[in-house]
N, C-alpha and C positions, 0 to 999 in steps of 0.2 A: 610165562615169559617175563624176564626181568624188565624193570622200568627202562624206557627208551633213553633216558639221560645217562644210563650206565653203559650203553652200547659204544663201540668205537665211533668216533666222530663221523667218519665217512659212510657209516651205515644209518645214521639218524636222518629221518626225513627232511628236517629243516636244513641241516648242514648239506645234505645231498642236493637239495634244490638250489641252495645258494652257490654251490661249487659246480654243479653239472647242469643246472637248468630244470624247470618243472617237467619237461618232457621225459626226464630220466626216472621220474617217480611212477610207481604203479598207482592204480586208482585207490587202493587201500591206503597207500602212503599219503596221497593227497587228502583223503578224508581224515587221516590222522592229524594233519596240520590244521584242519578246520576244527576238529573235536578237541585238540590240544591235550586233554587229560583222559585217562582211562576210567574204569569203574573200580573204585577203591574197595567196594564190598566183595567183588569177585577176584580182585587182584589182576584184572586184565588191563593192558595198556591201550593207548589210543589206536595203535595199529591193529591190534586184535579187534577192537570195536569196529574199525573201518571194515575189516574182513567180515565180521559178523553181519554188518549192515548189507554188504554186497551179497552175502550168502542168503540172507532173508529175503531181499527184494529182487535178486537175480541180476541186476545191472544198474548202472548209474541212472538211466532214463526212468526206470521204474522207481528207483529210490527218490528221484527228483519229483515224482508225481505223488509220493506218499503224503498222507495227511498227518496232522499233529497227533491224533489218537493212535494211528498206526506206529508212528515213531516212538511214542511214549511206552508202547508195549515192549520195546527193546530194553534189555537190561543195561543199566548205566546211562540211558538217554532220558534226561529230564527236560523240563520246559526250556531251559537256556540252550541246551545243545540242539533241541528240536528247532528252536527259532533260528539258530545259526545255520543249520543245514538248509532250512527253507529259504533263508536270505541268500545263501550262496547260489542255490538253483534258480531263484527268481532273478538274480543279477545275470546269470548265464542266459536265461530266456530273453531278458531285455537286451543284452548285448547282441544276441542273434537276430533281433528284429531290425528290419529296415523301416525306420519311422515314417509315418505319414504326418506331415506337419500342416497346421492351418495355412491355407493359401496355396498348397500344392494341388495340382490337378489330378483327378482320377482319370486314368487313361486305359488301364487294362486290369482284368481280374488277377493277373499274375502279380501285379504290384501290391494288391490287397492281400493276396495269399502270402507274399514274402513278409508283409508286416505282421500278419496275425498267426502265421503257422506256429512259431515257437511259443507264442502266448497261449494258444488255445489247444494245441494238439494233445496235451497230456491231462487236460481237465476231465474230471470224472462226471461232471454235470454239463449239460448243454448251456452255453451262454449265447445270448442273442444281442447283437450290437447293431446300431444304426449309424451310418456315416452321413452327416448332413452336408449338402453341397450347395454352392451358389449357382447362378445361371450359367457360369462357364465351367461347371463341374469342379470347382476348387473347394477343398475341404474347409468347412466352417467349424465343425465340432464332431467329436465321437460321443455317442450316448449309449450307455449300457441299459438295455430294455428289460431283460429278464435273465434268470438263471434257473434251470430245471428243465424237465422234459417239455418240449414245445407242445402247447395246446392253444386252442383259440382263446381260452380264458386267461392264459399267461401273456401271450403276445396279442394284445387287443389293439385295434387301430387307434383308440384314444391315447393309449400309452405311447404309441410310436409317433403319432402326428402332433401330440402336444408340444414336444421340443421342436419339431419342424416349424410349427407356427410361430413359436417364441423367437426362433432364430431367423425367421423369414427365409427359410431354405427353399430353393427352387427345385431341388432334386434330392433323392435319398437312395442309398443302397444298403443292403442288409448283409450281415455276416454272422454265421453261427457255426459251432463245432459239433461233430458227432463223436462222443466218447468211445464208441465202438471202433473208431479208426477208419470206417468205411464212409466216404463222403457221398455215396449215392443218396439222392433225395428220397425221403419217405413220403407217404401219402399226406401226412400232416404237414410236412414242409411245403408241398405243392399247394395244399388248401390254404394255408396261412399266407403264402406268397400271393395267391390269387386275391384273397380278401384285402391284403394291403395294397396291391396294385389298383384294385377297384376304388378303394378309399382315396388313394393318391390321385386317380383320375378325377374324382369328384371335387377334390381340393385344388386341382391344377398343379400338383406336385409330381414330377417324373420319378418313377421307381426304375432305376437303371439296372439293378441286378440283385440277386441273392446268391451269395457265395458260401458254400458249405465246406468247412475245413476238416480234413481227415488226418490220419497219422502221417501219411506220406504224400498226399495230394489234395486236390480240391475239385469241386464241381461248380461251374457257373451256370445258373439256370438260364441266363440270357444267351450264353454261348450255345446251349442246347435247345434254344427255341422254346423254353418252358415258361417264359415270362411275357 
């Protein structure tokens, strides 16, 4: 396929976007604008590269969850283009979040889900996060506790409650994702939650909830009476 700059102006992705709006572009054309240049070694242009990425990963969501090593396996994708793609998808995830800001009250698990869904749904490893709250359930700080499959050795009470003590938090709630996409709690999830609740009772810190994020929904252990 000839270089994009040789195409008629109304067919070039950039000019098409400027004249007709971004909604007029295909996914491959939008990717071509991010990639900017094709692969000189194979003679493919940026649009062909965009199509190749979509073919390899299947859809934009799966492409957005790709790792740097996976992207670098694609012909014509080097560190610079991989970084640009990751940056675009991270911006999209952050744009889709409803932020929880310090001082805001925790009122429902739906609010926590709305904040964390886009951030966590596509991660390939489990991430365990604690939200530290004051006596009126207002957010003090978000703390990343661990990354990896949940076990008692990874999510240990001392790792969780150290920040709680330093911030003088009165309450805490936990959030983590299931890379499988199914938010149903596992035996390990329930065991760890029980250990953390017992530790909180000893320290006088209320454990309000443990919310598990899946690809399309969530489970609140408090809502299910499992906390």
